[in-house]
LUMPAVO-805443 format. One line per field, with one value per residue (C-alpha): chain; x, y, z; residue in three letters; residue number from 1. Coordinates in Angstrom, 3 decimals. Example, Ala and Ser with C-alpha at 12.3 -4.5 7.8 and 13.67 -1.06 7.14 Angstrom:
BEGIN
c A_A
c1 12.300_13.670
c2 -4.500_-1.060
c3 7.800_7.140
r Ala_Ser
k 1_2
This chain:
BEGIN
c A_A_A_A_A_A_A_A_A_A_A_A_A_A_A_A_A_A_A_A_A_A_A_A_A_A_A_A_A_A_A_A_A_A_A_A_A_A_A_A_A_A_A_A_A_A_A_A_A_A_A_A_A_A_A_A_A_A_A_A_A_A_A_A_A_A_A_A_A_A_A_A_A_A_A_A_A_A_A_A_A_A_A_A_A_A_A_A_A_A_A_A_A_A_A_A_A_A_A_A_A_A_A_A_A_A_A_A_A_A_A_A_A_A_A_A_A_A_A_A_A_A_A_A_A_A_A_A_A_A_A_A_A_A_A_A_A_A_A_A_A_A_A_A_A_A_A_A_A_A_A_A_A_A_A_A_A_A_A_A_A_A_A_A_A_A_A_A_A_A_A_A_A_A_A_A_A_A_A_A_A_A_A_A_A_A_A_A_A_A_A_A_A_A_A_A_A_A_A_A_A_A_A_A_A_A_A_A_A_A_A_A_A_A_A_A_A_A_A_A_A_A_A_A_A_A_A_A_A_A_A_A_A_A_A_A_A_A_A_A_A_A_A_A_A_A_A_A_A_A_A_A_A_A_A_A_A_A_A_A_A_A_A_A_A_A_A_A_A_A_A_A_A_A_A_A_A_A_A_A_A_A_A_A_A_A_A_A_A_A_A_A_A_A_A_A_A_A_A_A_A_A_A_A_A_A_A_A_A_A_A_A_A_A_A_A_A_A_A_A_A_A_A_A_A_A_A_A_A_A_A_A_A_A_A_A_A_A_A_A_A_A_A_A_A_A_A_A_A_A_A_A_A_A_A_A_A_A_A_A_A_A_A_A_A_A_A_A_A_A_A_A_A_A_A_A_A_A_A_A_A_A_A_A_A_A_A_A_A_A_A_A_A_A_A_A_A_A_A_A_A_A_A_A_A_A_A_A_A_A_A_A_A_A_A_A_A_A_A_A_A_A_A_A_A_A_A_A_A_A_A_A_A_A_A_A_A_A_A_A_A_A_A_A_A_A_A_A_A_A_A_A
c1 87.326_91.011_93.568_95.295_92.183_92.860_95.548_98.701_98.762_95.254_96.182_99.230_97.152_94.511_97.142_98.962_95.775_94.882_98.267_98.356_94.855_94.978_98.674_100.475_99.642_95.876_96.006_97.778_94.763_92.397_93.969_92.544_89.067_89.556_90.781_90.385_93.101_95.141_98.260_98.304_97.767_100.463_102.866_102.087_102.843_106.224_107.061_105.692_106.617_108.845_112.336_113.298_110.333_111.418_114.970_113.860_114.350_111.020_108.569_107.970_104.584_103.774_103.566_106.950_108.569_107.348_108.086_110.808_113.575_111.486_110.472_114.058_115.459_112.812_113.684_117.459_117.532_119.297_116.873_118.321_121.909_123.257_121.670_122.101_125.815_127.067_124.737_125.933_129.568_128.986_127.469_130.381_132.765_130.974_131.052_134.756_135.446_133.480_134.926_131.407_129.604_126.594_123.498_121.189_123.638_123.955_120.178_119.762_122.506_120.975_117.609_119.087_121.068_118.039_115.920_118.341_118.763_115.035_114.274_116.445_115.234_118.362_121.555_123.762_126.560_124.311_122.669_126.111_126.922_124.015_125.005_128.565_129.753_129.585_133.370_133.642_132.521_135.941_137.737_139.235_137.247_133.869_134.550_135.228_131.933_129.685_131.077_130.407_126.685_126.487_127.987_125.498_122.639_123.392_124.085_127.771_129.109_132.638_133.048_131.650_134.137_137.010_135.845_134.954_137.222_135.334_136.928_136.155_135.264_132.680_129.754_131.553_131.005_132.131_132.769_129.197_130.148_128.187_125.002_124.891_125.669_123.134_120.414_121.134_120.954_117.689_115.967_116.768_116.188_119.744_119.623_123.191_124.567_122.522_123.639_127.307_127.144_125.426_127.900_130.720_128.932_131.001_129.105_131.341_129.979_127.408_125.358_125.090_121.517_120.334_121.871_119.827_116.526_116.904_117.226_114.249_112.205_113.293_112.343_108.872_108.407_109.626_108.014_111.394_110.295_112.950_115.827_114.027_113.535_117.293_117.884_115.239_116.845_120.228_118.849_117.131_120.353_122.350_120.015_120.126_123.938_124.337_121.377_121.400_118.230_118.840_119.755_116.663_114.459_116.145_115.615_112.033_110.840_112.646_110.992_107.696_108.681_108.904_105.463_103.995_105.566_104.191_100.715_101.245_102.393_100.078_102.915_100.999_103.233_106.279_104.228_103.508_107.240_108.105_105.464_106.688_110.225_108.916_107.139_110.441_112.765_110.730_107.045_106.616_107.226_103.727_100.826_98.217_97.835_96.412_93.709_96.354_98.451_101.114_102.111_101.104_101.139_98.390_100.316_100.548_96.804_96.182_98.359_96.330_93.105_94.773_96.910_96.356_94.737_91.389_93.000_95.560_92.826_91.030_94.278_94.901_91.419_92.048_95.132_93.464_95.516_92.586_89.437_87.073_84.810_87.597_91.306_92.626_90.394_89.319_86.497_87.923_84.770_85.299_88.961_87.973_85.394_87.647_90.257_87.581_88.340_84.828_86.177_87.668_84.472_82.567_84.966_84.454_80.672_80.721_82.545_79.586_80.693_78.013_77.513_76.105_79.287_80.270_83.591_83.360_79.599_79.678_78.768_80.665_77.698_77.876_81.608_80.977_78.310_80.692_83.251_80.553_81.443_78.366_79.701_80.471_77.019_75.393_77.495_76.786_73.040_72.715_74.486_72.204_73.235_70.280_70.029_67.927_70.929_72.678_72.401_74.529_74.529_76.694_74.747_71.282_70.587_73.378_71.732_68.362_69.732_71.266_67.922_66.167_68.793_68.599_64.861_65.484_63.826_65.032_67.335_67.332_70.518_70.783_70.460_73.291_75.481_74.672_75.617_78.763_79.889_79.292_81.972_84.452_87.251_86.387_89.232_87.086_86.631_85.548_83.651_79.909_80.154_82.746_80.605_77.490_79.391_80.247_76.603_75.523_77.980_77.820_75.622_78.669_81.047_83.030_83.982_87.379_90.324_89.969_92.984_92.983
c2 114.112_113.330_115.338_116.187_118.122_120.673_123.370_122.148_125.341_124.629_121.053_122.294_124.931_122.379_119.980_122.793_123.929_120.340_119.615_122.945_122.460_118.882_117.949_115.650_112.427_112.929_114.462_111.357_109.320_111.472_110.223_106.787_108.296_110.719_108.097_110.455_112.644_109.907_109.987_113.749_114.465_111.976_113.581_117.016_115.832_114.617_117.840_120.281_118.716_121.023_119.498_121.390_119.838_116.373_116.943_118.168_115.777_114.375_111.498_109.996_109.208_106.309_108.354_110.012_106.729_105.054_107.896_109.997_108.860_109.583_112.994_114.021_112.605_114.418_117.688_117.524_120.464_123.812_125.157_122.623_122.741_122.818_119.400_117.954_118.546_116.594_113.684_113.593_113.762_110.935_108.760_109.630_108.519_105.181_104.671_105.481_102.592_100.285_101.786_102.120_105.179_103.564_105.746_102.955_102.252_105.954_106.358_103.370_104.618_108.099_106.632_104.388_107.242_109.573_106.884_106.671_110.433_110.853_107.393_107.905_110.999_111.225_113.097_110.193_110.324_111.360_114.186_115.544_115.500_117.837_120.274_120.635_122.478_120.337_120.161_118.452_115.154_114.787_115.434_112.393_112.768_113.280_110.468_108.068_109.086_108.950_106.254_103.224_103.974_104.864_101.495_99.810_101.806_100.608_97.041_96.854_94.401_94.145_97.920_98.129_95.500_97.472_100.729_99.591_98.161_97.058_98.176_98.773_102.410_101.522_103.026_106.058_109.388_110.450_106.829_105.910_103.486_100.607_102.483_104.543_101.585_99.341_102.000_102.520_98.790_98.416_101.345_99.888_96.256_95.050_91.672_90.561_93.827_93.499_89.878_90.781_93.796_91.788_88.923_91.419_93.394_94.260_92.044_93.186_96.719_97.279_99.625_97.253_96.129_99.676_100.885_98.265_99.905_102.649_100.235_98.293_101.492_102.118_98.568_99.080_102.426_101.300_97.814_96.111_93.257_90.770_93.039_93.844_90.123_89.549_92.122_90.552_87.126_88.634_90.260_87.048_85.060_87.687_87.575_83.792_83.873_86.796_86.847_90.246_91.199_94.965_94.948_92.928_95.423_98.372_96.874_95.899_99.414_100.650_97.879_99.519_102.293_99.703_98.310_101.817_102.550_99.286_100.413_103.943_102.828_99.823_97.289_94.433_91.612_93.113_93.860_90.147_89.367_91.968_90.645_87.092_88.265_89.840_86.601_84.729_87.211_89.128_88.109_89.630_93.166_93.568_93.708_92.453_89.414_89.680_87.341_85.271_84.949_87.542_90.045_93.674_96.608_98.954_101.933_100.326_99.690_103.279_104.511_102.451_104.156_107.550_107.749_104.509_104.273_102.772_100.371_99.404_98.511_96.401_94.584_93.893_92.426_90.264_88.644_88.200_90.566_92.449_91.333_94.229_93.315_93.802_94.596_94.110_96.126_98.530_98.572_99.234_101.189_103.435_103.887_105.006_107.581_108.770_109.809_111.193_108.501_107.941_106.459_103.632_103.403_102.742_99.879_98.419_98.566_97.147_94.086_93.185_94.610_94.798_98.515_97.755_95.931_97.081_98.084_97.757_98.079_101.049_101.084_103.223_105.613_105.934_106.672_109.302_110.922_110.935_112.778_115.173_114.489_115.625_114.419_110.992_110.773_111.650_109.142_106.250_106.859_107.211_103.886_101.963_102.751_102.905_106.290_104.666_102.481_105.502_105.100_107.909_111.185_114.034_116.501_115.132_117.803_116.399_113.040_114.731_116.771_113.639_111.837_114.693_114.741_110.977_111.253_113.576_116.621_120.052_121.437_125.018_126.791_128.814_125.648_123.964_127.025_127.040_123.392_123.833_126.795_124.767_122.379_124.809_122.957_119.807_118.329_119.066_122.761_124.568_127.654_127.287_127.341_124.535_122.431_123.038_121.739_118.558_118.004_118.698_116.220_113.491_111.236_110.480_110.128_113.347_113.404_114.294_112.797_110.372_108.402_105.942
c3 55.950_56.124_58.013_54.724_53.677_56.408_56.249_58.068_60.129_61.412_62.372_64.247_66.011_67.055_68.395_70.188_71.959_72.833_74.405_76.221_77.599_78.877_78.780_76.407_78.249_78.132_74.654_73.417_74.495_72.486_69.263_70.031_69.909_67.016_64.563_61.636_63.106_64.791_62.619_62.270_65.961_66.944_64.460_65.870_69.394_68.221_66.398_68.980_72.333_74.359_74.505_77.655_79.474_78.375_79.589_83.013_85.896_86.951_86.646_83.226_81.744_79.442_76.243_76.763_77.770_74.581_72.151_73.799_71.453_68.381_69.727_70.418_67.180_65.124_66.854_66.409_64.050_64.030_66.629_69.093_67.880_71.438_71.996_68.527_68.139_71.184_70.348_66.748_67.856_70.310_67.573_65.274_68.001_68.319_64.560_64.440_66.829_64.563_61.374_60.000_58.639_57.003_57.248_58.518_61.338_62.139_62.259_64.578_66.887_67.002_67.929_70.647_72.187_72.117_73.780_76.682_77.065_77.641_78.996_82.066_83.931_86.085_85.335_84.356_81.795_78.912_80.832_81.754_78.051_77.296_80.043_78.718_75.588_72.432_72.128_75.514_74.028_72.435_75.706_77.355_80.586_78.902_76.469_79.328_80.945_77.899_75.606_77.880_78.309_74.616_73.681_76.017_74.506_70.968_72.127_71.151_73.735_72.336_72.383_75.914_77.083_75.609_77.210_80.720_83.377_86.467_89.721_93.376_92.700_90.122_91.993_93.345_91.609_89.114_88.034_87.067_84.277_85.739_86.607_83.406_81.161_82.892_82.695_78.997_78.272_80.203_78.460_75.030_76.006_75.304_77.053_76.325_77.678_80.880_81.340_80.910_83.256_85.994_85.624_86.289_88.981_92.082_94.535_97.391_97.043_99.838_97.644_94.700_95.324_96.012_92.734_90.893_91.879_89.252_86.313_87.697_87.640_84.055_83.077_84.550_82.813_79.378_79.501_79.046_81.271_80.180_81.170_84.421_85.029_84.742_87.484_89.734_89.260_90.144_93.304_94.364_93.939_95.839_98.838_98.916_98.976_101.360_103.721_105.420_107.286_107.291_103.589_102.687_104.535_102.834_99.389_100.206_100.890_97.776_95.789_96.703_94.280_91.503_92.378_92.303_88.893_87.517_88.599_87.325_83.863_83.664_83.385_84.979_83.699_85.390_88.512_88.866_88.595_91.231_93.638_93.034_93.851_97.071_97.999_97.616_99.327_101.914_102.057_105.515_104.207_102.748_105.192_102.699_100.496_97.001_95.752_93.959_97.129_96.246_98.960_98.479_100.896_102.046_100.678_97.243_97.182_98.288_95.435_92.978_94.024_94.330_91.163_89.248_85.830_84.910_82.447_85.096_87.582_84.971_84.186_87.881_88.184_85.145_86.698_90.084_92.234_93.743_95.515_94.960_97.875_100.402_100.456_103.948_106.262_103.516_101.008_97.521_96.642_99.660_98.708_95.217_96.312_99.143_96.580_94.227_91.644_90.361_87.135_89.220_91.257_88.027_87.233_90.705_90.430_86.900_88.269_90.467_93.808_96.490_97.044_100.507_101.614_105.100_106.653_110.447_110.170_107.794_104.125_101.627_101.699_105.494_105.266_102.574_104.759_107.726_105.577_104.290_100.646_98.711_95.308_96.777_98.360_95.039_93.139_95.492_95.694_91.929_91.543_93.875_97.458_99.828_101.624_104.339_105.276_106.779_110.525_111.920_110.004_111.251_109.125_108.364_105.767_103.606_103.173_102.708_99.830_98.353_98.589_96.823_94.096_93.674_93.128_90.197_91.759_90.825_93.471_94.626_93.482_96.676_98.767_96.870_97.377_101.089_101.524_99.481_101.577_104.725_103.502_101.986_103.786_101.866_99.809_96.725_97.556_94.383_93.291_92.839_89.033_89.058_91.343_89.259_86.221_88.107_89.003_85.431_83.932_86.542_84.395_82.229_85.163_84.857_88.540_89.885_88.023_85.154_83.950_81.113
r Unk_Unk_Unk_Unk_Unk_Unk_Unk_Unk_Unk_Unk_Unk_Unk_Unk_Unk_Unk_Unk_Unk_Unk_Unk_Unk_Unk_Unk_Unk_Unk_Unk_Unk_Unk_Unk_Unk_Unk_Unk_Unk_Unk_Unk_Unk_Unk_Unk_Unk_Unk_Unk_Unk_Unk_Unk_Unk_Unk_Unk_Unk_Unk_Unk_Unk_Unk_Unk_Unk_Unk_Unk_Unk_Unk_Unk_Unk_Unk_Unk_Unk_Unk_Unk_Unk_Unk_Unk_Unk_Unk_Unk_Unk_Unk_Unk_Unk_Unk_Unk_Unk_Unk_Unk_Unk_Unk_Unk_Unk_Unk_Unk_Unk_Unk_Unk_Unk_Unk_Unk_Unk_Unk_Unk_Unk_Unk_Unk_Unk_Unk_Unk_Unk_Unk_Unk_Unk_Unk_Unk_Unk_Unk_Unk_Unk_Unk_Unk_Unk_Unk_Unk_Unk_Unk_Unk_Unk_Unk_Unk_Unk_Unk_Unk_Unk_Unk_Unk_Unk_Unk_Unk_Unk_Unk_Unk_Unk_Unk_Unk_Unk_Unk_Unk_Unk_Unk_Unk_Unk_Unk_Unk_Unk_Unk_Unk_Unk_Unk_Unk_Unk_Unk_Unk_Unk_Unk_Unk_Unk_Unk_Unk_Unk_Unk_Unk_Unk_Unk_Unk_Unk_Unk_Unk_Unk_Unk_Unk_Unk_Unk_Unk_Unk_Unk_Unk_Unk_Unk_Unk_Unk_Unk_Unk_Unk_Unk_Unk_Unk_Unk_Unk_Unk_Unk_Unk_Unk_Unk_Unk_Unk_Unk_Unk_Unk_Unk_Unk_Unk_Unk_Unk_Unk_Unk_Unk_Unk_Unk_Unk_Unk_Unk_Unk_Unk_Unk_Unk_Unk_Unk_Unk_Unk_Unk_Unk_Unk_Unk_Unk_Unk_Unk_Unk_Unk_Unk_Unk_Unk_Unk_Unk_Unk_Unk_Unk_Unk_Unk_Unk_Unk_Unk_Unk_Unk_Unk_Unk_Unk_Unk_Unk_Unk_Unk_Unk_Unk_Unk_Unk_Unk_Unk_Unk_Unk_Unk_Unk_Unk_Unk_Unk_Unk_Unk_Unk_Unk_Unk_Unk_Unk_Unk_Unk_Unk_Unk_Unk_Unk_Unk_Unk_Unk_Unk_Unk_Unk_Unk_Unk_Unk_Unk_Unk_Unk_Unk_Unk_Unk_Unk_Unk_Unk_Unk_Unk_Unk_Unk_Unk_Unk_Unk_Unk_Unk_Unk_Unk_Unk_Unk_Unk_Unk_Unk_Unk_Unk_Unk_Unk_Unk_Unk_Unk_Unk_Unk_Unk_Unk_Unk_Unk_Unk_Unk_Unk_Unk_Unk_Unk_Unk_Unk_Unk_Unk_Unk_Unk_Unk_Unk_Unk_Unk_Unk_Unk_Unk_Unk_Unk_Unk_Unk_Unk_Unk_Unk_Unk_Unk_Unk_Unk_Unk_Unk_Unk_Unk_Unk_Unk_Unk_Unk_Unk_Unk_Unk_Unk_Unk_Unk_Unk_Unk_Unk_Unk_Unk_Unk_Unk_Unk_Unk_Unk_Unk_Unk_Unk_Unk_Unk_Unk_Unk_Unk_Unk_Unk_Unk_Unk_Unk_Unk_Unk_Unk_Unk_Unk_Unk_Unk_Unk_Unk_Unk_Unk_Unk_Unk_Unk_Unk_Unk_Unk_Unk_Unk_Unk_Unk_Unk_Unk_Unk_Unk_Unk_Unk_Unk_Unk_Unk_Unk_Unk_Unk_Unk_Unk_Unk_Unk_Unk_Unk_Unk_Unk_Unk_Unk_Unk_Unk_Unk_Unk_Unk_Unk_Unk_Unk_Unk_Unk_Unk_Unk_Unk_Unk_Unk_Unk_Unk
k 1_2_3_4_5_6_7_8_9_10_11_12_13_14_15_16_17_18_19_20_21_22_23_24_25_26_27_28_29_30_31_32_33_34_35_36_37_38_39_40_41_42_43_44_45_46_47_48_49_50_51_52_53_54_55_56_57_58_59_60_61_62_63_64_65_66_67_68_69_70_71_72_73_74_75_76_77_78_79_80_81_82_83_84_85_86_87_88_89_90_91_92_93_94_95_96_97_98_99_100_101_102_103_104_105_106_107_108_109_110_111_112_113_114_115_116_117_118_119_120_121_122_123_124_125_126_127_128_129_130_131_132_133_134_135_136_137_138_139_140_141_142_143_144_145_146_147_148_149_150_151_152_153_154_155_156_157_158_159_160_161_162_163_164_165_166_167_168_169_170_171_172_173_174_175_176_177_178_179_180_181_182_183_184_185_186_187_188_189_190_191_192_193_194_195_196_197_198_199_200_201_202_203_204_205_206_207_208_209_210_211_212_213_214_215_216_217_218_219_220_221_222_223_224_225_226_227_228_229_230_231_232_233_234_235_236_237_238_239_240_241_242_243_244_245_246_247_248_249_250_251_252_253_254_255_256_257_258_259_260_261_262_263_264_265_266_267_268_269_270_271_272_273_274_275_276_277_278_279_280_281_282_283_284_285_286_287_288_289_290_291_292_293_294_295_296_297_298_299_300_301_302_303_304_305_306_307_308_309_310_311_312_313_314_315_316_317_318_319_320_321_322_323_324_325_326_327_328_329_330_331_332_333_334_335_336_337_338_339_340_341_342_343_344_345_346_347_348_349_350_351_352_353_354_355_356_357_358_359_360_361_362_363_364_365_366_367_368_369_370_371_372_373_374_375_376_377_378_379_380_381_382_383_384_385_386_387_388_389_390_391_392_393_394_395_396_397_398_399_400_401_402_403_404_405_406_407_408_409_410_411_412_413_414_415_416_417_418_419_420_421_422_423_424_425_426_427_428_429_430_431_432_433_434_435_436_437_438_439_440_441_442_443_444_445_446_447_448_449_450_451_452
């Protein structure tokens, strides 16, 4: 059955419930499974996504980063006239400089501008445009703020040159020409614009390198790795020319944000470039060394097992960044179950990790018992951990229950409730019915959080 065979209202209702129930990021993944409804569900996401939520300042997810411009452009109708009018006027202003009003050009410019408005989650020039009345775009002050990043967004280098004059106050508010224009060029992958901006960057400004972290984050989120690579090359050259220990340290801890975003969005290619940059500029910052010799920090590894995606972990294994038997002084398997990421634990076990590997004499099962994590104990035993290997058991009845469960015997409901109430301060504290559902569904790995 094709989607067209169903009433449009029903399709919209299904998509609306799906997005409301699991969120747009996870709902977007369902379309890869439900291929029959793939095109229709994707179209419904675009037409039903709340614009106000997209415009709010906050972290981006991969789906919004990839489709934000399309979502906004499709929604620029009368219902969003307060947003549509200033964007349309801004595009008209750009076209007037070029003396061109061709519809294909207008459509491309609209798409580029919409991409930047939603691609950059910070209130730069474009965000200020949306907060002001539509007529303000024609004012001299607003035009000076919004036209340079708009020219950078559409890739018009000659227009950008005519609009921007680099000066000492370039990074001082409200003069955000440099930052806004660079962010816009990075989001849309305009290499020539990025090259020209960096070649004219005010290198005497002490905050220059710090200001470049934001566009690096945008490059990681939007998978514009070439533009991000240009910025990394610029930073590397700057540090070689102007060695400043305190500045290097300040940039290094900010660069950790870029590494985390690469893991969060699954941009492994750019992650490798960032780690290579770190190895060149400040290899001592990271306290661990990846399997391929690149420096990585304990906090970054913890983030991977706390918030990273399953596909991201698989990609990291493919390029040789992680050794799943040990990462520093930690067992990756223990890290995964500690953060209730059983989907990642499955990946680790499927890659041949020894489930009896020890950390300071303790197996992952022993550590789970010490923390009194019943779900973790169940998971590890069902996947081959030996209950008899547990030497010290703070609460012996826990491991006994786990052994009984592992043997497939029917558990007493009252006993489960008793044990669960004993550990109501556990990080996984739930009602009995919620916990029973976890036990019932554990054979397909529906533990904790699952991220694709």
